[in-house]
TORPA-4810 file (N, C-alpha, C, O; in nm, 3 decimals):
<nodes>
NODE_1_-2.035_-1.329_7.013_-2.019_-1.449_6.932_-2.087_-1.433_6.795_-2.032_-1.472_6.692_M
NODE_2_-2.205_-1.375_6.798_-2.278_-1.353_6.673_-2.197_-1.265_6.579_-2.192_-1.291_6.458_K
NODE_3_-2.134_-1.161_6.633_-2.054_-1.070_6.551_-1.933_-1.142_6.492_-1.895_-1.115_6.378_Q
NODE_4_-1.871_-1.233_6.568_-1.757_-1.309_6.519_-1.796_-1.400_6.404_-1.725_-1.411_6.305_L
NODE_5_-1.912_-1.465_6.418_-1.960_-1.554_6.312_-1.986_-1.476_6.183_-1.952_-1.521_6.074_I
NODE_6_-2.048_-1.357_6.197_-2.075_-1.274_6.079_-1.945_-1.230_6.012_-1.936_-1.225_5.889_L
NODE_7_-1.844_-1.199_6.094_-1.715_-1.156_6.038_-1.650_-1.269_5.960_-1.596_-1.246_5.852_S
NODE_8_-1.657_-1.392_6.014_-1.599_-1.507_5.944_-1.670_-1.532_5.812_-1.606_-1.559_5.710_I
NODE_9_-1.804_-1.524_5.813_-1.881_-1.543_5.690_-1.846_-1.438_5.585_-1.837_-1.469_5.466_L
NODE_10_-1.826_-1.313_5.629_-1.791_-1.203_5.537_-1.656_-1.230_5.470_-1.640_-1.210_5.350_F
NODE_11_-1.558_-1.277_5.551_-1.425_-1.307_5.497_-1.431_-1.422_5.398_-1.367_-1.418_5.293_I
NODE_12_-1.510_-1.526_5.433_-1.525_-1.639_5.341_-1.590_-1.597_5.209_-1.555_-1.648_5.103_L
NODE_13_-1.684_-1.505_5.216_-1.751_-1.453_5.095_-1.653_-1.379_5.006_-1.654_-1.398_4.884_C
NODE_14_-1.569_-1.296_5.065_-1.468_-1.223_4.988_-1.370_-1.319_4.923_-1.330_-1.298_4.808_L
NODE_15_-1.330_-1.423_4.994_-1.236_-1.521_4.941_-1.295_-1.593_4.821_-1.225_-1.619_4.724_S
NODE_16_-1.424_-1.625_4.829_-1.491_-1.693_4.718_-1.497_-1.604_4.593_-1.473_-1.651_4.482_F
NODE_17_-1.529_-1.475_4.612_-1.536_-1.382_4.499_-1.400_-1.366_4.432_-1.392_-1.361_4.309_Q
NODE_18_-1.293_-1.358_4.512_-1.159_-1.343_4.457_-1.119_-1.464_4.375_-1.061_-1.450_4.267_A
NODE_19_-1.153_-1.585_4.426_-1.118_-1.706_4.353_-1.197_-1.718_4.224_-1.148_-1.772_4.125_S
NODE_20_-1.320_-1.668_4.225_-1.404_-1.673_4.105_-1.357_-1.574_4.000_-1.360_-1.604_3.881_A
NODE_21_-1.314_-1.456_4.042_-1.272_-1.352_3.949_-1.130_-1.374_3.898_-1.094_-1.323_3.792_L
NODE_22_-1.051_-1.450_3.971_-0.910_-1.468_3.933_-0.891_-1.513_3.791_-0.818_-1.448_3.716_G
NODE_23_-0.955_-1.625_3.748_-0.938_-1.671_3.610_-0.983_-1.568_3.509_-0.922_-1.555_3.402_P
NODE_24_-1.090_-1.493_3.539_-1.138_-1.392_3.448_-1.034_-1.282_3.431_-1.013_-1.233_3.320_M
NODE_25_-0.969_-1.243_3.539_-0.868_-1.139_3.532_-0.748_-1.186_3.452_-0.689_-1.109_3.377_M
NODE_26_-0.711_-1.313_3.466_-0.599_-1.366_3.390_-0.631_-1.369_3.241_-0.547_-1.336_3.157_L
NODE_27_-0.756_-1.410_3.208_-0.796_-1.416_3.069_-0.794_-1.279_3.004_-0.750_-1.263_2.890_L
NODE_28_-0.842_-1.178_3.078_-0.847_-1.043_3.021_-0.708_-0.990_2.997_-0.690_-0.904_2.911_S
NODE_29_-0.609_-1.038_3.070_-0.473_-0.989_3.054_-0.400_-1.054_2.939_-0.288_-1.012_2.908_G
NODE_30_-0.458_-1.155_2.874_-0.391_-1.224_2.765_-0.444_-1.185_2.628_-0.409_-1.250_2.529_T
NODE_31_-0.527_-1.082_2.618_-0.581_-1.041_2.490_-0.470_-0.988_2.399_-0.378_-0.921_2.445_S
NODE_32_-0.481_-1.021_2.267_-0.379_-0.980_2.172_-0.393_-0.831_2.139_-0.502_-0.775_2.143_E
NODE_33_-0.279_-0.769_2.107_-0.281_-0.628_2.069_-0.342_-0.614_1.930_-0.326_-0.702_1.845_E
NODE_34_-0.411_-0.504_1.907_-0.475_-0.479_1.779_-0.370_-0.454_1.670_-0.267_-0.392_1.695_A
NODE_35_-0.398_-0.505_1.550_-0.310_-0.481_1.436_-0.335_-0.340_1.384_-0.449_-0.299_1.366_V
NODE_36_-0.227_-0.266_1.360_-0.237_-0.127_1.314_-0.166_-0.113_1.180_-0.053_-0.158_1.164_V
NODE_37_-0.232_-0.050_1.084_-0.173_-0.022_0.953_-0.075_0.095_0.970_-0.117_0.208_0.994_C
NODE_38_0.054_0.067_0.955_0.159_0.163_0.991_0.251_0.190_0.872_0.285_0.098_0.798_T
NODE_39_0.289_0.315_0.854_0.383_0.348_0.746_0.519_0.286_0.776_0.576_0.306_0.883_E
NODE_40_0.571_0.209_0.679_0.699_0.143_0.701_0.802_0.178_0.594_0.920_0.144_0.608_I
NODE_41_0.761_0.246_0.486_0.855_0.284_0.381_0.812_0.417_0.321_0.695_0.436_0.288_Y
NODE_42_0.907_0.507_0.307_0.879_0.635_0.243_1.007_0.691_0.185_1.103_0.716_0.258_S
NODE_43_1.010_0.711_0.054_1.125_0.777_-0.006_1.126_0.923_0.037_1.022_0.988_0.038_D
NODE_44_1.243_0.973_0.073_1.249_1.109_0.127_1.303_1.210_0.027_1.339_1.321_0.066_N
NODE_45_1.309_1.173_-0.100_1.360_1.268_-0.198_1.248_1.353_-0.256_1.130_1.321_-0.241_F
NODE_46_1.286_1.461_-0.320_1.192_1.540_-0.397_1.198_1.492_-0.541_1.307_1.477_-0.595_G
NODE_47_1.082_1.467_-0.604_1.083_1.414_-0.739_1.145_1.516_-0.836_1.124_1.637_-0.823_D
NODE_48_1.221_1.466_-0.931_1.281_1.555_-1.030_1.262_1.503_-1.172_1.330_1.548_-1.264_N
NODE_49_1.169_1.410_-1.189_1.127_1.366_-1.321_0.990_1.302_-1.306_0.943_1.282_-1.194_D
NODE_50_0.925_1.270_-1.417_0.787_1.221_-1.408_0.761_1.103_-1.500_0.830_1.085_-1.601_V
NODE_51_0.661_1.023_-1.463_0.610_0.913_-1.545_0.462_0.938_-1.572_0.388_0.981_-1.484_L
NODE_52_0.420_0.910_-1.694_0.279_0.926_-1.730_0.203_0.796_-1.702_0.249_0.688_-1.741_N
NODE_53_0.089_0.806_-1.636_0.010_0.687_-1.600_-0.101_0.663_-1.703_-0.186_0.749_-1.724_I
NODE_54_-0.099_0.545_-1.766_-0.204_0.503_-1.861_-0.216_0.597_-1.980_-0.326_0.628_-2.026_A
NODE_55_-0.102_0.642_-2.029_-0.102_0.731_-2.146_-0.122_0.653_-2.276_-0.188_0.702_-2.367_Q
NODE_56_-0.065_0.533_-2.285_-0.079_0.455_-2.408_-0.069_0.305_-2.378_-0.031_0.265_-2.268_N
NODE_57_-0.103_0.223_-2.479_-0.109_0.078_-2.459_0.028_0.015_-2.439_0.038_-0.098_-2.392_V
NODE_58_0.133_0.087_-2.475_0.267_0.034_-2.455_0.308_0.038_-2.308_0.404_-0.028_-2.267_L
NODE_59_0.235_0.117_-2.229_0.264_0.117_-2.085_0.141_0.160_-2.003_0.144_0.263_-1.936_R
NODE_60_0.034_0.079_-2.007_-0.083_0.111_-1.925_-0.057_0.092_-1.776_-0.113_0.164_-1.693_P
NODE_61_0.029_-0.007_-1.741_0.071_-0.025_-1.602_0.201_0.052_-1.582_0.300_0.025_-1.651_W
NODE_62_0.203_0.146_-1.491_0.326_0.222_-1.465_0.348_0.230_-1.315_0.257_0.262_-1.239_V
NODE_63_0.470_0.202_-1.273_0.501_0.209_-1.132_0.645_0.179_-1.104_0.735_0.241_-1.161_G
NODE_64_0.669_0.083_-1.015_0.806_0.058_-0.973_0.820_-0.085_-0.926_0.724_-0.149_-0.882_W
NODE_65_0.943_-0.135_-0.936_0.978_-0.260_-0.870_1.000_-0.228_-0.722_1.044_-0.119_-0.687_Y
NODE_66_0.968_-0.324_-0.637_0.988_-0.303_-0.494_1.033_-0.434_-0.431_0.969_-0.537_-0.446_F
NODE_67_1.145_-0.428_-0.360_1.198_-0.546_-0.290_1.202_-0.517_-0.141_1.293_-0.449_-0.095_T
NODE_68_1.104_-0.567_-0.065_1.102_-0.541_0.080_1.222_-0.607_0.148_1.268_-0.713_0.107_P
NODE_69_1.272_-0.542_0.251_1.385_-0.597_0.324_1.344_-0.705_0.423_1.429_-0.779_0.473_T
NODE_70_1.213_-0.716_0.451_1.162_-0.818_0.543_1.019_-0.853_0.502_0.958_-0.779_0.425_A
NODE_71_0.966_-0.964_0.553_0.828_-1.000_0.526_0.736_-0.888_0.574_0.761_-0.827_0.678_D
NODE_72_0.630_-0.862_0.501_0.534_-0.759_0.541_0.399_-0.788_0.479_0.388_-0.861_0.381_M
NODE_73_0.294_-0.729_0.539_0.159_-0.738_0.486_0.115_-0.596_0.451_0.083_-0.517_0.539_D
NODE_74_0.113_-0.565_0.323_0.084_-0.429_0.277_-0.065_-0.400_0.287_-0.148_-0.471_0.230_V
NODE_75_-0.099_-0.294_0.361_-0.240_-0.260_0.381_-0.283_-0.138_0.300_-0.400_-0.127_0.263_C
NODE_76_-0.191_-0.045_0.272_-0.224_0.068_0.186_-0.098_0.131_0.131_0.011_0.112_0.183_K
NODE_77_-0.116_0.208_0.023_-0.004_0.271_-0.048_-0.045_0.412_-0.086_-0.162_0.440_-0.113_I
NODE_78_0.053_0.501_-0.087_0.029_0.638_-0.130_0.130_0.674_-0.238_0.245_0.629_-0.233_D
NODE_79_0.088_0.754_-0.336_0.173_0.790_-0.448_0.169_0.941_-0.468_0.063_1.003_-0.458_V
NODE_80_0.285_1.000_-0.497_0.295_1.143_-0.520_0.256_1.175_-0.664_0.313_1.119_-0.758_W
NODE_81_0.159_1.264_-0.683_0.121_1.311_-0.816_0.198_1.439_-0.846_0.175_1.543_-0.784_I
NODE_82_0.288_1.431_-0.942_0.370_1.546_-0.978_0.290_1.646_-1.059_0.301_1.767_-1.039_D
NODE_83_0.209_1.597_-1.151_0.131_1.686_-1.236_0.018_1.613_-1.305_0.012_1.490_-1.302_G
NODE_84_-0.072_1.688_-1.367_-0.186_1.633_-1.439_-0.191_1.696_-1.577_-0.185_1.818_-1.590_I
NODE_85_-0.203_1.612_-1.680_-0.211_1.661_-1.817_-0.358_1.677_-1.855_-0.436_1.582_-1.848_V
NODE_86_-0.395_1.798_-1.897_-0.532_1.830_-1.936_-0.631_1.802_-1.823_-0.607_1.846_-1.710_N
NODE_87_-0.741_1.729_-1.848_-0.847_1.716_-1.748_-0.869_1.569_-1.714_-0.885_1.485_-1.803_V
NODE_88_-0.869_1.538_-1.586_-0.905_1.403_-1.541_-1.051_1.406_-1.498_-1.082_1.447_-1.386_L
NODE_89_-1.140_1.364_-1.586_-1.282_1.370_-1.557_-1.327_1.262_-1.462_-1.247_1.181_-1.415_G
NODE_90_-1.456_1.261_-1.433_-1.513_1.165_-1.338_-1.501_1.021_-1.387_-1.507_0.928_-1.307_A
NODE_91_-1.483_1.003_-1.518_-1.473_0.868_-1.573_-1.336_0.806_-1.549_-1.318_0.686_-1.572_S
NODE_92_-1.240_0.885_-1.504_-1.106_0.834_-1.481_-1.091_0.780_-1.339_-1.086_0.855_-1.242_H
NODE_93_-1.086_0.649_-1.331_-1.077_0.583_-1.201_-0.955_0.492_-1.200_-0.940_0.406_-1.286_E
NODE_94_-0.869_0.512_-1.103_-0.741_0.442_-1.099_-0.735_0.343_-0.984_-0.808_0.352_-0.886_Y
NODE_95_-0.645_0.247_-1.000_-0.618_0.147_-0.897_-0.468_0.133_-0.880_-0.392_0.159_-0.974_Y
NODE_96_-0.426_0.092_-0.762_-0.288_0.051_-0.740_-0.289_-0.100_-0.724_-0.368_-0.155_-0.647_V
NODE_97_-0.201_-0.168_-0.798_-0.196_-0.314_-0.795_-0.058_-0.362_-0.753_0.043_-0.294_-0.776_E
NODE_98_-0.053_-0.479_-0.690_0.072_-0.544_-0.654_0.078_-0.677_-0.729_-0.014_-0.758_-0.721_I
NODE_99_0.189_-0.698_-0.801_0.206_-0.818_-0.883_0.332_-0.893_-0.846_0.433_-0.833_-0.809_W
NODE_100_0.325_-1.026_-0.855_0.447_-1.106_-0.854_0.507_-1.098_-0.994_0.441_-1.056_-1.089_S
NODE_101_0.632_-1.140_-1.007_0.704_-1.123_-1.133_0.758_-1.255_-1.185_0.782_-1.349_-1.109_L
NODE_102_0.776_-1.260_-1.315_0.842_-1.372_-1.380_0.937_-1.314_-1.484_0.894_-1.261_-1.586_S
NODE_103_1.066_-1.325_-1.457_1.163_-1.267_-1.548_1.152_-1.117_-1.563_1.185_-1.063_-1.668_G
NODE_104_1.105_-1.049_-1.459_1.089_-0.904_-1.465_0.956_-0.859_-1.520_0.925_-0.739_-1.515_G
NODE_105_0.874_-0.951_-1.573_0.742_-0.919_-1.627_0.633_-0.948_-1.525_0.654_-1.026_-1.432_N
NODE_106_0.517_-0.887_-1.543_0.403_-0.915_-1.455_0.365_-1.061_-1.466_0.359_-1.117_-1.576_L
NODE_107_0.338_-1.125_-1.352_0.302_-1.266_-1.350_0.161_-1.284_-1.292_0.066_-1.312_-1.365_D
NODE_108_0.148_-1.268_-1.159_0.019_-1.288_-1.092_-0.016_-1.164_-1.011_0.066_-1.113_-0.935_T
NODE_109_-0.140_-1.116_-1.027_-0.185_-1.002_-0.948_-0.217_-1.049_-0.807_-0.304_-1.134_-0.787_K
NODE_110_-0.146_-0.993_-0.711_-0.162_-1.034_-0.571_-0.265_-0.951_-0.497_-0.322_-0.996_-0.398_L
NODE_111_-0.290_-0.830_-0.545_-0.387_-0.744_-0.478_-0.418_-0.621_-0.560_-0.333_-0.571_-0.633_G
NODE_112_-0.540_-0.573_-0.548_-0.582_-0.450_-0.615_-0.647_-0.359_-0.512_-0.727_-0.404_-0.430_Q
NODE_113_-0.611_-0.232_-0.517_-0.655_-0.138_-0.415_-0.799_-0.093_-0.437_-0.864_-0.131_-0.535_S
NODE_114_-0.845_-0.013_-0.344_-0.973_0.056_-0.360_-0.964_0.150_-0.479_-0.855_0.187_-0.524_S
NODE_115_-1.080_0.189_-0.530_-1.087_0.279_-0.645_-1.042_0.419_-0.606_-1.077_0.469_-0.499_K
NODE_116_-0.964_0.481_-0.692_-0.916_0.618_-0.671_-0.972_0.707_-0.782_-0.943_0.685_-0.899_L
NODE_117_-1.051_0.805_-0.746_-1.113_0.894_-0.844_-1.010_0.993_-0.898_-0.961_1.079_-0.826_E
NODE_118_-0.978_0.979_-1.028_-0.881_1.068_-1.089_-0.921_1.214_-1.083_-0.835_1.302_-1.080_G
NODE_119_-1.050_1.240_-1.082_-1.097_1.379_-1.078_-1.058_1.448_-0.948_-1.062_1.571_-0.939_S
NODE_120_-1.020_1.368_-0.845_-0.980_1.426_-0.716_-0.829_1.440_-0.702_-0.781_1.493_-0.602_L
NODE_121_-0.753_1.393_-0.803_-0.608_1.405_-0.796_-0.568_1.552_-0.804_-0.632_1.630_-0.874_F
NODE_122_-0.464_1.589_-0.733_-0.409_1.724_-0.740_-0.259_1.715_-0.759_-0.194_1.627_-0.703_S
NODE_123_-0.205_1.807_-0.838_-0.062_1.809_-0.863_0.015_1.849_-0.738_-0.036_1.922_-0.652_A
NODE_124_0.138_1.801_-0.730_0.230_1.836_-0.621_0.177_1.798_-0.483_0.189_1.876_-0.388_N
NODE_125_0.119_1.679_-0.474_0.072_1.629_-0.345_0.053_1.478_-0.354_0.049_1.422_-0.464_T
NODE_126_0.043_1.413_-0.239_0.012_1.270_-0.240_-0.136_1.249_-0.269_-0.219_1.334_-0.237_Y
NODE_127_-0.168_1.135_-0.330_-0.306_1.102_-0.364_-0.397_1.111_-0.243_-0.511_1.158_-0.253_I
NODE_128_-0.348_1.066_-0.128_-0.432_1.061_-0.007_-0.485_1.196_0.035_-0.587_1.204_0.103_S
NODE_129_-0.416_1.303_-0.005_-0.457_1.437_0.037_-0.597_1.472_-0.013_-0.667_1.552_0.050_A
NODE_130_-0.637_1.413_-0.127_-0.767_1.448_-0.185_-0.851_1.327_-0.225_-0.973_1.326_-0.204_N
NODE_131_-0.788_1.227_-0.282_-0.863_1.111_-0.331_-0.862_0.994_-0.234_-0.928_0.893_-0.259_A
NODE_132_-0.789_1.006_-0.123_-0.781_0.897_-0.027_-0.667_0.802_-0.059_-0.607_0.809_-0.166_G
NODE_133_-0.637_0.713_0.035_-0.530_0.615_0.015_-0.573_0.505_-0.081_-0.692_0.477_-0.097_F
NODE_134_-0.475_0.442_-0.145_-0.498_0.317_-0.216_-0.495_0.207_-0.111_-0.387_0.163_-0.070_A
NODE_135_-0.612_0.162_-0.067_-0.621_0.064_0.042_-0.661_-0.073_-0.012_-0.733_-0.084_-0.111_E
NODE_136_-0.613_-0.177_0.056_-0.641_-0.314_0.014_-0.740_-0.376_0.113_-0.720_-0.370_0.234_F
NODE_137_-0.847_-0.435_0.060_-0.949_-0.493_0.147_-0.891_-0.606_0.231_-0.932_-0.627_0.346_S
NODE_138_-0.795_-0.679_0.174_-0.718_-0.779_0.248_-0.571_-0.746_0.228_-0.526_-0.733_0.115_S
NODE_139_-0.497_-0.733_0.337_-0.356_-0.696_0.326_-0.282_-0.797_0.238_-0.308_-0.917_0.243_S
NODE_140_-0.188_-0.746_0.159_-0.114_-0.828_0.063_0.019_-0.872_0.124_0.103_-0.788_0.152_V
NODE_141_0.039_-1.003_0.146_0.164_-1.049_0.206_0.279_-1.048_0.105_0.265_-1.101_-0.005_P
NODE_142_0.390_-0.987_0.142_0.511_-0.984_0.059_0.624_-1.051_0.135_0.633_-1.041_0.258_L
NODE_143_0.710_-1.120_0.062_0.822_-1.191_0.122_0.949_-1.108_0.110_0.979_-1.054_0.004_T
NODE_144_1.022_-1.097_0.219_1.145_-1.021_0.219_1.244_-1.070_0.114_1.253_-1.190_0.088_G
NODE_145_1.319_-0.975_0.054_1.422_-1.004_-0.047_1.364_-1.059_-0.177_1.438_-1.116_-0.257_S
NODE_146_1.234_-1.044_-0.198_1.168_-1.086_-0.322_1.120_-0.963_-0.397_1.059_-0.874_-0.337_T
NODE_147_1.146_-0.957_-0.526_1.108_-0.839_-0.605_0.963_-0.850_-0.652_0.919_-0.955_-0.699_K
NODE_148_0.889_-0.740_-0.637_0.751_-0.730_-0.681_0.735_-0.605_-0.768_0.825_-0.521_-0.776_Y
NODE_149_0.620_-0.594_-0.833_0.584_-0.472_-0.904_0.465_-0.408_-0.834_0.365_-0.474_-0.807_A
NODE_150_0.476_-0.278_-0.807_0.365_-0.200_-0.754_0.333_-0.095_-0.860_0.417_-0.010_-0.890_I
NODE_151_0.213_-0.101_-0.916_0.181_-0.021_-1.034_0.046_0.049_-1.020_-0.040_0.007_-0.942_V
NODE_152_0.031_0.155_-1.097_-0.099_0.222_-1.112_-0.154_0.191_-1.249_-0.080_0.176_-1.346_M
NODE_153_-0.287_0.183_-1.256_-0.352_0.155_-1.384_-0.487_0.226_-1.387_-0.553_0.242_-1.284_I
NODE_154_-0.528_0.268_-1.506_-0.657_0.333_-1.526_-0.764_0.227_-1.551_-0.742_0.134_-1.630_L
NODE_155_-0.878_0.240_-1.484_-0.992_0.151_-1.509_-1.115_0.238_-1.524_-1.188_0.259_-1.427_G
NODE_156_-1.140_0.290_-1.642_-1.239_0.396_-1.659_-1.382_0.349_-1.633_-1.469_0.432_-1.605_S
NODE_157_-1.409_0.218_-1.641_-1.545_0.173_-1.615_-1.560_0.116_-1.475_-1.662_0.054_-1.443_D
NODE_158_-1.459_0.136_-1.392_-1.459_0.094_-1.250_-1.460_-0.057_-1.233_-1.489_-0.106_-1.124_A
NODE_159_-1.429_-0.131_-1.341_-1.422_-0.277_-1.331_-1.276_-0.320_-1.321_-1.200_-0.303_-1.417_T
NODE_160_-1.235_-0.376_-1.207_-1.097_-0.420_-1.193_-1.058_-0.523_-1.298_-1.138_-0.609_-1.335_P
NODE_161_-0.934_-0.513_-1.346_-0.882_-0.613_-1.438_-0.934_-0.601_-1.580_-0.952_-0.703_-1.647_G
NODE_162_-0.959_-0.478_-1.627_-1.002_-0.461_-1.765_-0.902_-0.525_-1.861_-0.781_-0.524_-1.835_D
NODE_163_-0.950_-0.581_-1.971_-0.862_-0.639_-2.072_-0.915_-0.601_-2.210_-1.026_-0.643_-2.244_S
NODE_164_-0.842_-0.526_-2.292_-0.713_-0.466_-2.257_-0.731_-0.349_-2.159_-0.840_-0.295_-2.146_P
NODE_165_-0.623_-0.312_-2.092_-0.632_-0.200_-1.997_-0.672_-0.070_-2.066_-0.644_-0.049_-2.184_P
NODE_166_-0.737_0.015_-1.989_-0.780_0.145_-2.040_-0.660_0.239_-2.051_-0.567_0.234_-1.971_E
NODE_167_-0.665_0.325_-2.152_-0.565_0.432_-2.166_-0.634_0.560_-2.211_-0.746_0.555_-2.261_V
NODE_168_-0.568_0.672_-2.193_-0.617_0.800_-2.241_-0.495_0.882_-2.281_-0.417_0.925_-2.196_D
NODE_169_-0.480_0.904_-2.410_-0.361_0.972_-2.462_-0.360_1.121_-2.433_-0.256_1.185_-2.446_A
NODE_170_-0.474_1.177_-2.392_-0.483_1.322_-2.376_-0.501_1.367_-2.232_-0.474_1.483_-2.200_D
NODE_171_-0.546_1.278_-2.145_-0.575_1.316_-2.006_-0.519_1.210_-1.913_-0.568_1.097_-1.910_N
NODE_172_-0.417_1.245_-1.837_-0.355_1.145_-1.749_-0.274_1.214_-1.640_-0.229_1.328_-1.657_Y
NODE_173_-0.255_1.145_-1.528_-0.170_1.201_-1.421_-0.024_1.162_-1.442_0.007_1.069_-1.517_P
NODE_174_0.063_1.234_-1.375_0.206_1.207_-1.384_0.261_1.190_-1.242_0.240_1.276_-1.156_R
NODE_175_0.330_1.080_-1.219_0.388_1.056_-1.086_0.535_1.096_-1.087_0.604_1.078_-1.187_V
NODE_176_0.582_1.149_-0.975_0.720_1.194_-0.967_0.815_1.082_-0.931_0.778_0.989_-0.858_G
NODE_177_0.937_1.089_-0.980_1.040_0.993_-0.940_1.177_1.059_-0.938_1.198_1.166_-0.997_Y
NODE_178_1.268_0.995_-0.872_1.404_1.045_-0.855_1.492_0.991_-0.968_1.497_0.870_-0.988_D
NODE_179_1.561_1.079_-1.041_1.648_1.031_-1.148_1.796_1.049_-1.115_1.880_1.055_-1.205_N
NODE_180_1.826_1.057_-0.987_1.966_1.068_-0.947_1.997_0.973_-0.831_2.084_1.001_-0.749_E
NODE_181_1.925_0.861_-0.825_1.944_0.768_-0.715_2.076_0.694_-0.730_2.121_0.668_-0.842_N
NODE_182_2.139_0.660_-0.618_2.267_0.590_-0.622_2.252_0.439_-0.618_2.352_0.367_-0.612_D
NODE_183_2.128_0.389_-0.621_2.105_0.245_-0.624_2.087_0.181_-0.489_2.059_0.062_-0.483_G
NODE_184_2.102_0.254_-0.380_2.092_0.193_-0.247_1.961_0.224_-0.178_1.935_0.174_-0.069_S
NODE_185_1.877_0.304_-0.242_1.753_0.345_-0.177_1.774_0.477_-0.106_1.869_0.493_-0.030_G
NODE_186_1.686_0.572_-0.131_1.706_0.707_-0.079_1.708_0.714_0.072_1.777_0.798_0.130_E
NODE_187_1.631_0.626_0.139_1.630_0.631_0.284_1.712_0.517_0.345_1.692_0.479_0.460_D
NODE_188_1.805_0.464_0.264_1.903_0.365_0.309_1.841_0.239_0.369_1.900_0.178_0.458_S
NODE_189_1.721_0.200_0.320_1.659_0.078_0.371_1.680_-0.040_0.277_1.631_-0.150_0.302_D
NODE_190_1.754_-0.017_0.168_1.784_-0.126_0.077_1.669_-0.165_-0.013_1.678_-0.267_-0.082_G
NODE_191_1.561_-0.089_-0.014_1.443_-0.126_-0.092_1.444_-0.065_-0.232_1.341_-0.062_-0.299_A
NODE_192_1.556_-0.018_-0.275_1.570_0.040_-0.409_1.520_-0.058_-0.515_1.553_-0.176_-0.512_Q
NODE_193_1.440_-0.008_-0.608_1.386_-0.097_-0.710_1.399_-0.042_-0.851_1.447_-0.113_-0.940_G
NODE_194_1.358_0.081_-0.873_1.359_0.140_-1.006_1.220_0.140_-1.068_1.140_0.050_-1.041_G
NODE_195_1.190_0.241_-1.150_1.057_0.248_-1.210_1.047_0.154_-1.329_1.148_0.111_-1.385_W
NODE_196_0.922_0.123_-1.365_0.899_0.029_-1.474_0.763_0.055_-1.536_0.670_0.100_-1.467_V
NODE_197_0.750_0.028_-1.665_0.622_0.036_-1.734_0.598_-0.097_-1.806_0.689_-0.155_-1.863_A
NODE_198_0.472_-0.144_-1.802_0.438_-0.272_-1.862_0.335_-0.251_-1.973_0.245_-0.168_-1.960_F
NODE_199_0.350_-0.329_-2.082_0.258_-0.316_-2.195_0.134_-0.403_-2.175_0.118_-0.465_-2.070_D
NODE_200_0.047_-0.407_-2.276_-0.080_-0.481_-2.262_-0.058_-0.631_-2.247_-0.148_-0.701_-2.202_T
NODE_201_0.059_-0.680_-2.285_0.090_-0.821_-2.268_0.159_-0.850_-2.137_0.210_-0.960_-2.117_G
NODE_202_0.162_-0.753_-2.045_0.222_-0.763_-1.912_0.375_-0.765_-1.916_0.440_-0.790_-1.814_K
NODE_203_0.432_-0.739_-2.034_0.577_-0.739_-2.046_0.637_-0.605_-2.004_0.577_-0.500_-2.026_G
NODE_204_0.756_-0.610_-1.943_0.825_-0.487_-1.903_0.872_-0.415_-2.029_0.967_-0.458_-2.095_A
NODE_205_0.805_-0.307_-2.062_0.832_-0.233_-2.186_0.947_-0.135_-2.168_1.034_-0.123_-2.254_Q
NODE_206_0.946_-0.065_-2.057_1.051_0.032_-2.026_1.088_0.018_-1.879_1.000_0.006_-1.793_E
NODE_207_1.215_0.019_-1.850_1.257_0.008_-1.712_1.374_0.100_-1.684_1.446_0.141_-1.775_T
NODE_208_1.392_0.132_-1.560_1.508_0.208_-1.514_1.545_0.151_-1.379_1.471_0.166_-1.282_D
NODE_209_1.660_0.087_-1.371_1.695_0.008_-1.254_1.722_0.091_-1.129_1.721_0.037_-1.019_A
NODE_210_1.748_0.221_-1.143_1.792_0.297_-1.027_1.696_0.405_-0.980_1.717_0.463_-0.873_E
NODE_211_1.591_0.433_-1.055_1.510_0.550_-1.024_1.378_0.512_-0.958_1.292_0.450_-1.019_D
NODE_212_1.363_0.551_-0.833_1.243_0.518_-0.755_1.130_0.618_-0.777_1.152_0.739_-0.781_D
NODE_213_1.008_0.563_-0.791_0.889_0.647_-0.786_0.871_0.696_-0.643_0.901_0.624_-0.547_V
NODE_214_0.824_0.817_-0.628_0.803_0.874_-0.495_0.676_0.814_-0.434_0.566_0.838_-0.485_R
NODE_215_0.690_0.737_-0.327_0.579_0.661_-0.273_0.591_0.641_-0.123_0.696_0.668_-0.064_M
NODE_216_0.483_0.595_-0.063_0.481_0.555_0.077_0.405_0.424_0.087_0.305_0.404_0.019_E
NODE_217_0.453_0.333_0.173_0.391_0.202_0.188_0.358_0.178_0.334_0.440_0.205_0.422_I
NODE_218_0.239_0.127_0.361_0.193_0.093_0.496_0.182_-0.059_0.508_0.145_-0.127_0.413_W
NODE_219_0.215_-0.111_0.627_0.209_-0.253_0.653_0.141_-0.277_0.788_0.149_-0.194_0.878_S
NODE_220_0.076_-0.392_0.801_0.015_-0.430_0.930_0.125_-0.456_1.032_0.217_-0.533_1.007_D
NODE_221_0.113_-0.391_1.147_0.214_-0.406_1.254_0.147_-0.449_1.383_0.214_-0.467_1.484_Q
</nodes>
């Protein structure tokens, strides 16, 4: 009889533990998946022409228009450096910026990347290979089917938003772009935009509607 009573108590104890742990197990199973910064856009062409970054005040901002095919939160960007003119010293510090547009001109700066040391840039490679990615401390939300500008700019004193923007007529990097695009986007994602340069007044000084800068874009997934 004593053994039977002990067995019943043991079973009741196990039942109590299971009922207590049940809610905890359910809660642990409802945790959200971690957000991962994932590459979502990459032109697959080889660059066959170049743009000079921060060479003069008529185009201190140089980059490309970009129209995402869907809503996204941009977490980092990479740009192909085709070549470097003369010497990019330690004082050359670049940023990648994302802007909203008004009539094709720069309107509101939506985000500015981490500092990129120009002295670490190397020709014929992506910036990330040596200087690291252009990363955003807070991901920049973009709306699908809306045109934006993604540009590079020199900030030689490491202060974001210099006015007027810094330029160097003798020492600057060159980014590669495709000059034979058919207008649909090289990887058929419809994100074709074309390169653009903006002057010190934020106006689109030079544009090319069909030629994409060679780039990669990451979004939170």
